[in-house]
MIROSE-675596 format. One record per residue (C-alpha): x negated, y negated, z. Coordinates in steps of 0.5 Angstrom, whole numbers, padded with zeros to 4 digits, always signed. Each point is the difference from the previous one (the first is absolute). Layout:
! residues N
XYZ;...
This chain:
! residues 386
+0098+0016-0015;+0001-0006+0004;-0004+0002+0006;-0007-0002-0003;+0002-0007-0002;+0003-0001+0007;-0007+0003+0003;-0004-0005-0005;+0005-0006+0002;-0001+0001+0007;-0008+0000-0001;+0000-0006-0004;+0005-0004+0004;-0006-0002+0004;-0006-0001-0005;-0005-0002+0005;+0001+0006+0005;+0000+0005-0006;-0007-0003-0002;-0002+0001+0007;+0002+0007+0000;-0003+0001-0007;-0007-0003+0003;+0001+0004+0006;+0001+0007-0004;-0006-0002-0005;-0004-0001+0006;+0001+0007+0003;-0001+0003-0007;-0006-0004+0000;-0003+0003+0006;+0002+0007-0001;-0003+0000-0007;-0007-0003+0003;+0000+0005+0005;+0001+0006-0005;-0005-0003-0005;-0005-0001+0005;+0001+0007+0003;+0000+0003-0007;-0006-0003-0002;-0003+0002+0007;+0002+0008-0002;-0002-0001-0008;-0007-0004+0002;-0002+0005+0005;+0001+0006-0005;-0003-0003-0006;-0007+0003+0001;+0004+0007+0001;+0004-0001-0007;-0006-0001-0004;-0004+0006+0002;+0000+0006-0004;+0000+0007+0003;+0005+0005+0003;-0002+0001+0007;-0004-0005+0005;-0004+0002+0006;-0001-0005+0006;-0002+0000+0007;+0005+0002+0005;-0002-0006+0004;+0002-0005-0006;+0006-0004+0001;+0000-0004-0006;-0004-0003-0006;-0002-0006+0005;-0002+0005+0005;-0004+0006-0003;-0004+0005+0003;-0006+0004-0003;+0000+0007-0001;-0005+0005-0002;-0001+0001-0008;-0001+0007+0001;+0008+0001+0001;+0001-0003-0007;-0005+0005-0002;+0004+0006+0003;+0006-0002-0004;-0003+0002-0006;+0000+0007+0002;+0008+0000-0001;+0003+0003-0006;+0003-0006-0005;-0006-0005+0003;-0004-0003-0006;-0003-0006+0003;-0001-0004+0006;-0002-0007+0001;-0003-0004+0006;+0003-0007+0002;-0004-0005+0004;+0004-0005+0004;-0002-0006+0004;+0001-0007+0001;-0005-0005-0001;-0001-0008+0001;+0000-0003-0007;-0004-0007-0001;+0004-0005-0004;-0005-0001-0007;+0002-0007-0001;-0005-0005+0001;-0001-0003+0007;+0005+0005+0002;-0003+0005+0006;+0007+0002+0003;+0001+0008+0000;+0006+0004+0000;+0001+0007+0001;+0002+0005-0006;+0001+0007-0001;-0006+0004-0004;+0002+0006-0004;-0006+0005-0001;+0000+0006-0005;-0004+0004-0004;+0000-0003-0007;+0000+0007-0003;+0006+0001+0003;+0005-0006-0001;+0006+0000+0005;+0004-0006-0003;+0005+0001-0006;-0002-0007-0002;-0003-0002-0006;-0004-0006+0003;-0004+0004+0004;-0001+0006-0004;-0002-0004-0006;-0006-0003+0005;-0002+0006+0003;-0007+0000-0003;-0001-0007+0003;+0001+0002+0007;-0005+0005+0000;-0005-0005+0000;-0003-0002+0006;+0004-0006+0004;+0006-0001-0005;+0007+0000+0002;+0007-0001-0003;+0004-0006+0003;+0008+0000+0000;+0002-0006-0003;+0007+0001+0004;-0004-0001+0006;+0002-0007+0004;-0003-0006-0002;-0004-0001+0006;-0006+0005-0003;-0001-0006-0005;+0001-0001-0007;-0004+0007-0002;+0005+0002-0006;+0000-0007-0002;-0008+0000+0000;-0001+0007-0003;+0005-0001-0006;-0003-0007-0001;-0007+0004-0001;-0003-0002+0006;-0004+0005+0004;+0003+0001+0007;-0005+0002+0005;+0002+0000+0007;-0001+0004+0007;+0004+0006+0003;-0002+0001+0007;-0006-0004-0001;-0002+0005-0006;-0001-0004-0007;+0005+0003-0005;+0002-0002-0007;+0007+0000-0003;+0000+0003-0007;+0007+0001-0001;+0007-0001+0002;+0006+0004+0002;+0007-0001+0003;+0003+0003+0006;+0003-0005+0004;-0001-0002+0007;+0004+0003+0006;+0002-0001+0007;-0007+0004+0002;-0005-0003-0005;+0000-0007-0003;-0004+0002-0006;-0004+0007-0003;-0006+0001-0003;-0002+0007-0004;-0007+0003+0000;-0004+0006-0001;-0001+0005+0006;-0007-0002+0001;+0001-0007+0000;+0005+0001+0005;-0005+0003+0004;-0005-0006-0001;+0005-0005+0002;+0002+0004+0007;-0007+0001+0002;+0003+0004+0006;+0003+0005-0004;-0006+0002-0004;+0002+0007+0002;+0003+0003-0006;+0003+0006+0003;+0006-0004+0003;+0006-0003-0005;+0007-0003+0001;+0004+0003-0005;-0001+0007-0004;+0004+0001-0006;+0002+0006-0003;+0002+0002-0007;+0004+0006-0002;+0001+0003-0006;+0006-0002-0004;+0006+0004+0002;-0003+0002+0007;+0005+0000+0006;-0003-0006+0004;+0005+0002+0006;-0003+0007+0000;-0007-0002+0000;+0001-0006+0005;+0003+0006+0005;-0006+0004-0001;-0005-0005+0001;+0004-0002+0006;+0000+0007+0003;-0008+0001-0002;-0004-0007+0001;-0002-0002+0007;+0005-0004+0003;-0004-0006+0000;+0003-0002-0007;+0007-0002-0002;+0002+0003-0007;+0005-0004-0004;+0003+0000-0007;+0000-0006-0003;+0007-0002+0002;-0001+0002+0007;-0007-0004+0000;+0005-0006-0002;+0005+0001+0005;-0005+0001+0005;-0002-0007-0001;+0007-0003-0001;+0002+0003+0007;-0006-0003+0003;+0002-0007-0002;+0007+0001+0001;+0000+0004+0007;-0008-0001+0003;+0001-0008-0001;+0004-0005+0002;+0000-0003-0007;+0006+0004-0003;+0004+0000+0006;+0000-0008+0000;+0002-0001-0007;+0006+0005+0001;+0002-0004+0006;-0001-0006-0004;+0005+0003-0005;+0005+0002+0005;+0000-0007+0004;+0001-0003-0007;+0006+0005-0001;+0003-0002+0007;-0001-0008-0001;+0004+0001-0006;+0006+0003+0003;+0000-0005+0005;+0000-0006-0005;+0005+0004-0004;+0004+0001+0006;+0000-0007+0002;+0003-0002-0007;+0005+0005+0000;+0003-0001+0007;+0000-0007-0001;+0004+0001-0007;+0005+0004+0004;+0001-0004+0005;+0001-0006-0004;+0005+0004-0004;+0003+0003+0006;+0007-0003-0001;+0000+0002-0008;-0002+0007+0002;+0006+0000+0005;+0005-0002-0004;-0002+0005-0005;+0000+0005+0005;+0007-0002+0002;+0002+0001-0007;-0002+0008+0001;-0007+0000-0003;-0004+0005+0004;-0007+0000+0003;-0003+0004-0006;+0002-0006-0005;-0004-0005+0005;-0006+0004+0001;+0000+0001-0008;+0000-0008+0000;-0005-0001+0005;-0005+0006-0003;+0001-0003-0007;-0003-0007+0003;-0005+0004+0003;-0002+0003-0007;+0000-0006-0003;-0005-0003+0005;-0004+0006-0001;-0001-0001-0007;-0001-0007+0000;-0004+0000+0005;-0005+0005-0002;-0001-0003-0007;-0004-0006+0003;-0004+0005+0005;-0002+0004-0006;-0002-0005-0004;-0004-0004+0005;-0003+0007+0002;-0003+0001-0007;-0004-0006+0001;-0002+0001+0007;-0002+0007-0003;-0005-0003-0005;-0003-0005+0005;-0001+0006+0005;-0003+0004-0005;-0005-0006-0003;-0002-0002+0007;-0001+0007+0003;-0002+0005-0006;+0005+0004+0003;+0005+0004-0005;+0007-0004+0002;+0005+0002-0006;+0007-0001+0000;+0003+0007-0002;+0007+0003-0002;+0000+0004+0007;-0002-0006+0004;+0005-0005-0003;+0006+0006+0000;-0002+0001+0008;+0000-0007+0002;+0007-0001-0004;+0003+0006+0003;-0002-0003+0007;+0003-0007-0002;+0007+0003-0002;+0000+0005+0007;-0003-0006+0004;+0006-0005-0003;+0005+0006+0001;-0002+0001+0007;+0001-0007+0001;+0007+0000-0003;+0002+0006+0004;-0002-0004+0006;+0003-0006-0002;+0007+0003-0002;+0001+0003+0007;+0003-0007+0002;+0005+0000-0005;+0002+0007+0001;+0001-0002+0008;+0004-0007-0002;+0008+0000+0001;+0004-0004-0004;+0004-0002+0006;-0005-0002+0004;-0003-0005-0006;+0006-0003-0001;
């Protein structure tokens, strides 16, 4: 029972040192939280489009590497999929990136956004804001705008909700906004608009050939074995297309951002650097504390206390530092997550899993530092000290 008060007494003996230690641990936690936050926002935003799609099987070109680098393939591949047992419906999807002109007065700047085109008769999204406006996008040069796009695209949502007519240009094609939806920006696309397949081909004049699509969606009868149909399609359809279930389609996109780019590695490396910084800070604090109290420890050692007792005291100090240092780091991270979400439109949220992960890393970080610092005490000889 006396060990915990002893550990606390030793930490609070030099209050300024304790404050500096907690600030250092809090900073290390903050660094880890922010790196994990941006990394998870990257992965979540990269598959927000995929998650909102309806369908069971997705067909893409084998040359496609990610949503931002899609390659077109013949639409007849999608028609060939209709011949498989269990298939009830298909939907072609067109994707492209066009230059959106800011509709605000006296603004002529343009910014690239993602344009999504599909046949309104076969809705592809599980989003009421889109499905309720399908009749509108059937009209010529009408689009729906993603209200969660970055603010650089202009006050589109504000104008529309205020009753103003919103007309602008996409790739020099005049379009009119007749509705809003919420999908969100990502690392690959700062904004999104949805329109019909015909309007899509009007916007992108170089893609007037309707026989080429970017994603083919296949719908199966309820209860059909998706995996079995996927395997049959892979064995039968030509090798110029990739066949995926929805889970595989999402995983393929995540894998690109995690392994195909440096971004995922950079954020993971940043979190590792925060962990190492924390170890160094806590080690310096605990080592100094052990060194300052070395005569007292030596006295206890001469009285018969074993190394395990001292290890327990130092570990308790490390645990106290971990808990007290984690709290401010967590609090500041929540605030910065909210600021980051507002500034970037990325889904930066504090989750239980993230909070637990960083807390466990903090405890491990402090315990490792304690284990290194206590080595000096274990090697101390009372006769040499006195």
